[in-house]
Backbone as CSV, one residue per row, in Angstrom:
resi,resn,N_x,N_y,N_z,CA_x,CA_y,CA_z,C_x,C_y,C_z
1,MET,-17.183,-5.803,-7.069,-16.398,-4.727,-7.650,-15.015,-5.257,-7.997
2,ASN,-14.601,-5.125,-9.265,-13.275,-5.525,-9.692,-12.313,-4.371,-9.513
3,ILE,-11.249,-4.599,-8.784,-10.239,-3.575,-8.554,-9.000,-3.944,-9.350
4,GLU,-8.478,-2.969,-10.097,-7.218,-3.145,-10.811,-6.111,-2.623,-9.902
5,VAL,-5.083,-3.414,-9.698,-3.992,-3.037,-8.801,-2.762,-2.717,-9.640
6,ARG,-2.157,-1.549,-9.364,-0.941,-1.115,-10.051,0.121,-0.783,-9.019
7,TYR,1.362,-0.708,-9.493,2.489,-0.468,-8.600,3.404,0.583,-9.216
8,ALA,3.624,1.673,-8.484,4.517,2.733,-8.952,5.967,2.256,-8.842
9,ARG,6.814,2.811,-9.692,8.248,2.475,-9.617,8.817,2.785,-8.238
10,SER,8.351,3.877,-7.641,8.838,4.256,-6.308,8.483,3.187,-5.274
11,PHE,7.309,2.589,-5.397,6.905,1.520,-4.480,7.818,0.315,-4.647
12,LEU,8.090,-0.059,-5.894,8.944,-1.219,-6.159,10.378,-0.967,-5.686
13,ALA,10.869,0.262,-5.859,12.212,0.601,-5.384,12.269,0.565,-3.859
14,ASP,11.251,1.126,-3.203,11.192,1.093,-1.741,11.144,-0.347,-1.237
15,LEU,10.342,-1.161,-1.889,10.168,-2.557,-1.481,11.483,-3.328,-1.588
16,SER,12.220,-3.084,-2.648,13.489,-3.811,-2.832,14.568,-3.367,-1.857
17,SER,14.424,-2.189,-1.253,15.435,-1.695,-0.330,15.180,-2.106,1.126
18,LEU,14.061,-2.767,1.384,13.714,-3.168,2.753,14.421,-4.459,3.151
19,GLN,14.433,-4.719,4.454,14.955,-5.992,4.951,14.098,-7.125,4.385
20,PRO,14.716,-8.280,4.111,13.980,-9.378,3.453,12.700,-9.809,4.169
21,THR,12.690,-9.849,5.498,11.485,-10.304,6.192,10.339,-9.311,6.034
22,ILE,10.640,-8.020,6.161,9.618,-6.985,5.990,9.184,-6.925,4.533
23,SER,10.149,-6.988,3.630,9.853,-6.953,2.205,8.908,-8.085,1.812
24,ALA,9.152,-9.277,2.319,8.307,-10.429,2.008,6.890,-10.236,2.546
25,GLN,6.777,-9.665,3.719,5.462,-9.438,4.325,4.654,-8.415,3.516
26,ILE,5.300,-7.324,3.131,4.615,-6.295,2.348,4.310,-6.808,0.940
27,TYR,5.256,-7.545,0.358,5.048,-8.144,-0.961,3.810,-9.047,-0.942
28,ASN,3.721,-9.876,0.074,2.587,-10.796,0.190,1.261,-10.035,0.262
29,LEU,1.231,-8.966,1.033,0.007,-8.175,1.137,-0.329,-7.492,-0.188
30,ALA,0.654,-6.823,-0.796,0.399,-6.002,-1.980,0.184,-6.820,-3.258
31,PHE,0.891,-7.939,-3.395,0.849,-8.682,-4.643,-0.006,-9.948,-4.587
32,VAL,-0.283,-10.456,-3.388,-1.018,-11.714,-3.289,-2.370,-11.509,-2.600
33,GLU,-2.335,-11.111,-1.341,-3.567,-11.052,-0.556,-4.533,-9.965,-1.021
34,PHE,-4.045,-8.728,-1.162,-4.955,-7.636,-1.543,-5.576,-7.840,-2.922
35,PRO,-4.808,-8.199,-3.959,-5.459,-8.423,-5.260,-6.502,-9.550,-5.233
36,GLN,-6.288,-10.549,-4.407,-7.270,-11.635,-4.295,-8.536,-11.159,-3.606
37,LYS,-8.378,-10.406,-2.520,-9.538,-9.929,-1.758,-10.235,-8.783,-2.489
38,GLY,-9.438,-7.814,-2.985,-9.971,-6.720,-3.770,-10.854,-5.743,-3.028
39,GLN,-10.702,-5.640,-1.700,-11.518,-4.711,-0.929,-10.626,-3.848,-0.060
40,LEU,-10.907,-2.549,-0.054,-10.069,-1.612,0.676,-10.083,-1.842,2.177
41,HIS,-11.192,-2.286,2.727,-11.249,-2.479,4.178,-10.299,-3.598,4.625
42,TYR,-9.754,-4.346,3.694,-8.779,-5.387,4.025,-7.427,-4.786,4.413
43,LEU,-7.156,-3.542,3.992,-5.875,-2.899,4.302,-5.905,-2.396,5.746
44,PRO,-4.889,-2.755,6.539,-4.907,-2.425,7.970,-4.717,-0.931,8.246
45,HIS,-5.566,-0.376,9.069,-5.482,1.014,9.530,-5.493,2.002,8.367
46,LEU,-6.354,1.799,7.380,-6.444,2.660,6.205,-7.000,4.017,6.593
47,ARG,-6.281,5.090,6.175,-6.717,6.460,6.482,-6.569,7.333,5.250
48,GLN,-7.562,8.167,5.020,-7.503,9.139,3.920,-6.558,10.262,4.308
49,ILE,-5.700,10.716,3.371,-4.740,11.768,3.706,-4.904,13.023,2.841
50,ASP,-5.972,13.096,2.054,-6.237,14.311,1.291,-7.734,14.611,1.317
51,GLY,-8.090,15.784,0.837,-9.483,16.197,0.871,-10.349,15.598,-0.227
52,GLU,-9.728,15.156,-1.312,-10.480,14.646,-2.448,-10.781,13.154,-2.363
53,GLY,-10.143,12.448,-1.452,-10.366,11.016,-1.328,-9.605,10.197,-2.345
54,ILE,-8.450,10.712,-2.764,-7.630,10.004,-3.747,-6.461,9.294,-3.072
55,PHE,-5.836,9.946,-2.108,-4.645,9.397,-1.469,-4.954,8.869,-0.075
56,TYR,-4.431,7.685,0.184,-4.635,7.012,1.465,-3.313,6.441,1.945
57,ARG,-3.274,6.129,3.220,-2.124,5.432,3.776,-2.617,4.382,4.743
58,PHE,-1.812,3.356,4.911,-2.079,2.360,5.936,-0.758,1.894,6.499
59,THR,-0.819,1.253,7.652,0.405,0.828,8.317,0.484,-0.691,8.359
60,LEU,1.708,-1.149,8.261,2.000,-2.563,8.409,3.303,-2.641,9.173
61,ASP,3.259,-3.212,10.349,4.391,-3.183,11.281,4.783,-1.732,11.508
62,ASN,6.019,-1.374,11.259,6.462,0.005,11.463,6.687,0.724,10.142
63,TYR,5.836,0.444,9.156,5.970,1.045,7.837,4.646,1.652,7.390
64,LEU,4.757,2.802,6.738,3.610,3.449,6.118,3.608,3.086,4.644
65,ILE,2.458,2.735,4.133,2.314,2.395,2.725,1.290,3.352,2.139
66,GLY,1.697,4.081,1.109,0.824,5.048,0.471,0.195,4.464,-0.784
67,ILE,-1.104,4.726,-0.945,-1.807,4.266,-2.145,-2.605,5.418,-2.742
68,GLU,-2.902,5.287,-4.021,-3.760,6.218,-4.737,-4.972,5.440,-5.215
69,LEU,-6.141,5.997,-5.003,-7.386,5.339,-5.395,-8.123,6.235,-6.383
70,ARG,-8.253,5.747,-7.616,-8.992,6.478,-8.651,-9.980,5.511,-9.288
71,GLY,-11.234,5.669,-8.935,-12.259,4.762,-9.448,-12.001,3.348,-8.954
72,GLU,-11.781,2.437,-9.876,-11.523,1.042,-9.519,-10.051,0.674,-9.649
73,ILE,-9.169,1.699,-9.700,-7.728,1.473,-9.811,-7.067,1.853,-8.490
74,VAL,-6.340,0.910,-7.925,-5.562,1.150,-6.710,-4.093,1.051,-7.103
75,GLN,-3.350,2.122,-6.847,-1.925,2.102,-7.153,-1.129,2.255,-5.859
76,PHE,-0.258,1.298,-5.617,0.643,1.376,-4.475,1.759,2.348,-4.834
77,LEU,1.983,3.383,-3.989,2.904,4.464,-4.315,4.242,4.387,-3.587
78,ARG,4.219,4.222,-2.281,5.457,4.268,-1.489,5.366,3.334,-0.295
79,VAL,6.543,2.945,0.196,6.684,2.227,1.472,7.802,2.956,2.211
80,ILE,7.473,3.547,3.344,8.497,4.270,4.111,8.395,3.867,5.586
81,PRO,9.520,3.917,6.298,9.469,3.638,7.737,8.627,4.692,8.459
82,MET,7.960,4.269,9.505,7.175,5.200,10.311,8.128,6.220,10.928
83,PRO,7.780,7.497,10.835,8.638,8.520,11.436,8.572,8.476,12.965
84,ASP,9.665,8.799,13.597,9.676,8.914,15.053,9.040,10.241,15.432
85,VAL,8.005,10.180,16.263,7.310,11.409,16.639,7.596,11.728,18.076
């Protein structure tokens, strides 16, 4: 299965505002490792967050990363710090 990977402006803005070490780690996952692997199960702790199966989130360190999945298109939407619960 060929997956097309896209990046929302909000994701790129969030990524540029992070600390360099975290930014590099997320950049590597989103732009290098995931497009090469092309499989959703590669994303750590992936969870569906809507009823239709379009929006998902996964965690990397203490950050939540939101993605949208439509057919064979995966779009990275946001990177936000994990909320304190």
